[in-house]
C-alpha positions in Angstrom: 0.1 -0.1 0.0 2.8 2.2 0.8 4.4 2.1 -2.6 1.1 2.9 -4.5 0.6 5.9 -2.1 4.2 6.9 -2.9 3.7 6.5 -6.7 0.5 8.3 -6.9 2.0 11.3 -4.5 5.0 11.4 -6.8 2.8 12.1 -9.7 0.8 14.7 -7.9 3.9 16.2 -6.3 5.3 16.9 -9.7 3.3 20.2 -9.6 5.6 21.2 -6.4 9.2 20.0 -7.6 8.8 22.4 -10.4 8.6 25.3 -8.0 12.0 24.8 -6.8 13.4 23.7 -10.0 14.6 26.1 -13.1 11.7 28.1 -14.7 11.2 28.8 -18.4 13.5 30.7 -20.1 13.8 32.5 -23.5 12.1 29.7 -25.8 13.0 31.9 -29.1 13.5 29.6 -32.1 16.5 30.2 -34.2 16.9 28.7 -37.6 19.8 26.1 -37.7 20.8 23.9 -40.8 18.0 22.7 -43.3 16.8 19.8 -41.1 16.9 21.3 -37.7 16.1 24.3 -35.8 17.3 25.6 -32.1 15.2 26.8 -29.2 15.7 26.9 -25.6 13.8 24.4 -23.6 12.1 25.0 -20.4 14.9 24.0 -18.1 17.2 26.5 -20.0 19.1 24.2 -22.3 19.6 24.8 -25.9 18.3 22.1 -28.1 18.3 21.3 -31.5 14.8 20.2 -32.8 14.4 18.1 -36.0 11.8 19.7 -38.2 10.6 16.4 -39.3 9.7 14.4 -36.3 8.8 10.8 -37.1 9.3 9.1 -33.4 8.7 10.3 -30.2 9.4 8.8 -26.6 7.7 10.7 -23.7 8.5 10.0 -20.1 6.1 12.0 -18.1 2.3 11.3 -18.1 1.6 14.9 -18.2 3.7 15.5 -21.5 2.1 12.4 -23.0 -1.4 13.9 -22.9 0.0 17.0 -24.2 1.4 15.1 -26.8 -1.8 13.1 -27.8 -3.8 16.4 -27.5 -1.6 17.8 -30.2 -2.5 14.9 -32.5 0.9 13.3 -32.3 0.2 10.3 -30.2 0.5 8.0 -33.5 4.3 9.1 -33.5 4.8 8.0 -30.0 7.1 4.6 -30.0 7.5 4.5 -26.0 6.5 6.0 -23.0 6.8 5.5 -19.2 4.8 2.9 -17.3 2.6 5.4 -15.7 1.4 6.4 -19.3 0.7 2.8 -20.1 -3.0 2.7 -21.0 -3.5 6.5 -21.5 -6.3 7.0 -24.3 -4.5 8.0 -27.5 -1.2 6.4 -27.0 -0.4 3.3 -29.1 -0.6 0.1 -27.4 2.1 -2.4 -26.8 5.1 -0.1 -27.1 8.0 -0.2 -24.7 7.9 1.2 -21.3 10.4 2.8 -19.4 10.7 3.7 -15.2 9.6 7.0 -14.8 12.5 8.0 -12.5 15.3 5.6 -13.8 14.7 4.7 -17.6 16.5 2.0 -19.2 19.4 4.0 -21.3 20.6 1.1 -23.6 16.8 0.7 -24.7 16.5 4.5 -25.4 19.8 4.6 -27.3 18.9 1.4 -29.3 15.4 3.3 -30.3 17.2 6.5 -31.3 13.8 8.7 -31.1 13.6 11.9 -32.9 12.7 13.5 -29.6 12.5 12.5 -26.1 10.6 14.3 -23.7 11.3 14.1 -20.3 10.2 15.8 -16.8 12.0 16.9 -13.5 11.0 13.8 -12.1 13.2 11.8 -14.4 16.0 13.6 -13.3 15.4 12.5 -9.7 18.7 12.1 -7.8 20.6 12.3 -11.1 22.8 15.1 -12.6 22.7 14.2 -16.4 21.2 10.8 -17.2 20.6 11.7 -20.6 24.2 12.9 -21.9 24.9 9.7 -23.9 21.4 10.1 -25.9 22.1 13.9 -26.3 25.7 12.9 -27.8 24.0 10.3 -29.9 21.9 13.1 -31.8 18.4 12.5 -29.9 16.8 15.6 -29.3 16.0 15.4 -25.3 13.6 18.0 -24.4 13.2 18.7 -20.7 10.1 20.3 -19.0 9.9 20.9 -15.3 6.1 20.3 -14.5 4.0 23.5 -14.7 2.6 24.7 -11.3 0.4 27.2 -12.4 -2.7 27.5 -15.3 -0.2 29.9 -17.0 2.5 27.5 -16.8 0.3 25.0 -18.4 -0.6 27.4 -21.4 3.3 28.0 -21.5 4.1 24.3 -21.8 1.4 23.5 -24.4 2.7 26.4 -26.6 6.5 25.2 -26.1 5.5 21.3 -27.0 3.3 22.9 -30.0 6.6 24.5 -31.3 8.7 21.3 -30.8 6.3 19.2 -32.8 5.5 21.8 -35.4 1.9 21.9 -34.2 1.6 25.6 -32.9 -2.0 26.1 -34.5 -3.3 23.1 -32.5 -1.5 24.0 -29.3 -3.3 27.8 -29.5 -6.5 25.5 -30.1 -6.0 23.4 -26.9 -4.9 26.6 -24.7 -7.9 28.9 -25.9 -10.4 25.7 -24.9 -8.7 25.9 -21.5 -9.2 29.4 -21.0 -12.8 29.2 -22.2 -13.5 26.5 -19.8 -11.8 28.6 -17.0 -13.9 31.5 -18.2 -17.2 29.5 -17.9 -16.4 28.3 -14.3 -15.5 32.0 -13.3 -19.0 33.3 -14.8 -21.1 30.3 -13.1 -19.5 30.9 -9.5 -19.7 34.9 -10.0 -22.9 34.9 -7.7 -21.2 33.0 -4.8 -21.4 35.3 -1.8 -19.8 32.9 1.1 -16.9 30.7 0.2 -17.3 27.0 1.1 -14.6 25.4 3.1 -13.0 22.3 1.7 -10.7 19.6 2.4 -8.9 17.8 -0.5 -7.9 14.3 0.2 -4.8 12.9 -1.7 -4.4 9.6 0.4 -6.9 7.7 2.1 -6.8 6.6 5.9 -4.8 5.8 7.5 -2.1 7.7 5.8 -4.0 10.9 5.2 -2.2 13.4 2.8 -3.4 16.9 1.4 -1.7 20.1 0.8 -1.6 23.8 2.0 -1.2 27.1 0.2 1.8 27.4 -2.5 0.6 24.2 -4.3 -1.0 24.0 -7.7 -4.1 22.1 -6.3 -4.5 25.2 -3.8 -4.7 27.5 -7.0 -7.2 25.2 -8.2 -9.4 25.4 -5.2 -9.0 29.1 -5.5 -10.1 29.3 -9.1 -13.2 27.9 -8.1 -14.0 30.1 -5.0 -13.6 27.6 -2.4 -11.2 27.8 0.5 -8.8 25.4 1.6 -9.1 24.2 5.1 -5.6 23.8 5.4 -4.4 27.0 3.6 -2.5 28.5 6.4 0.0 25.9 6.3 2.4 25.4 2.9 3.4 22.6 0.8 2.5 19.0 0.7 1.1 17.7 4.1 0.6 14.6 5.9 -2.7 15.3 8.0 -4.1 13.9 11.3 -7.7 12.9 11.2 -8.3 15.1 14.3 -7.1 18.3 12.2 -9.9 17.6 9.6 -12.5 17.0 12.1 -11.7 20.2 14.0 -11.8 22.1 10.8 -15.2 20.9 10.0 -14.9 21.5 6.1 -18.3 22.2 4.3 -17.0 19.8 1.2 -14.5 17.0 0.9 -13.0 16.0 -2.3 -10.6 13.2 -3.1 -9.0 11.9 -6.0 -7.7 8.8 -4.3 -8.1 5.9 -7.1 -6.4 2.8 -5.4 -9.2 1.9 -3.3 -12.7 0.8 -4.4 -15.1 3.3 -2.9 -13.2 6.4 -1.6 -16.2 8.6 -1.3 -17.8 5.6 0.8 -14.8 5.1 2.9 -14.8 8.5 3.9 -18.4 8.6 4.7 -18.1 5.7 6.7 -14.9 6.8 8.3 -15.1 6.5 12.3 -14.9 9.8 14.1 -15.9 11.6 11.1 -19.6 11.7 11.7 -19.7 15.3 13.2 -18.0 16.7 10.1 -20.5 19.0 7.9 -19.3 17.4 4.8 -19.8 13.9 6.0 -23.5 14.7 8.0 -24.3 16.2 4.5 -22.9 13.7 2.1 -20.9 16.4 0.4 -18.2 14.1 -0.4 -17.1 13.8 -4.0 -14.4 12.1 -6.2 -12.3 14.1 -8.8 -10.6 12.6 -11.6 -7.3 11.3 -10.4 -5.3 12.2 -13.6 -7.0 15.3 -14.4 -6.1 16.9 -10.9 -2.9 15.2 -10.8 -1.2 16.2 -14.2 -0.3 19.5 -15.3 -1.7 19.8 -18.9 -4.8 20.9 -20.8 -7.2 18.2 -18.9 -6.7 19.9 -16.0 -9.8 21.6 -16.7 -12.0 18.5 -16.3 -10.9 18.5 -12.7 -11.6 22.2 -12.3 -15.1 21.6 -13.8 -16.0 18.6 -11.6 -14.6 20.5 -8.4 -16.9 23.7 -9.1 -19.9 21.3 -10.0 -19.1 19.4 -6.4 -18.7 22.5 -4.3 -21.4 24.9 -5.9 -23.9 22.8 -7.6 -26.3 25.3 -7.6 -24.6 27.6 -10.0 -24.5 25.0 -12.3 -28.1 24.1 -12.5 
């Protein structure tokens, strides 16, 4: 169970790691020779991008969903194990460990482009140097920690893949979704207090301020009961009970019925959200991965917290 929790948190915490990592630099595109162009990736490294891309390996679920959204899923020849099964990715392709991929296999595949996140650089200095020396375009992307960061990432990946128009379309769709939510909740006069659970009992985890998911709660006009703390938090049940949230959200997906588990949790029967059965599941992937699909989670969250605004 601890291994499962650690994996789920690792994917969610990728939002936070980027806050400590390098931020986007100048991504100005510079023409190189006939078959390539140069640009600066989101880690600050200058990369040489092939103008014709036929094969992609992606080692981050958030980026994999961007590649699919940009209509390039069919070019993917390998992906990390967490991306295995994502809609739009071809089945039966080689898979790699997210944090320590098999370098020999990657060198043998020699993709045109390899997308990696800051998770893959975990506890390693430069694991892809051999691939870069072999001529593979390695694109490093620290995970976005804001909505604006997601739009930036979409534009960047779209530029790498030569799909700028599609990238702009995805970014516009994301903004339209945000605008619709903002308009719908404009009549809310009193913010509801929310507890968002990332890991089920007995190992409760949530978050305070300074975290992407907290921004999501703010965007839907809700108040995080743990906003007086910062970062990712191991939570005591007593703290949640004492805070008495109006609504409880959970994206736990490794137990059969996370909502039912919370509703039947011993000692929580005095919590308003439990008494009033205001406990809701939020799509795990949409709320854990920094890409255009975050709007799915935002819409679910807004409708769960303020259903009266969407009738």
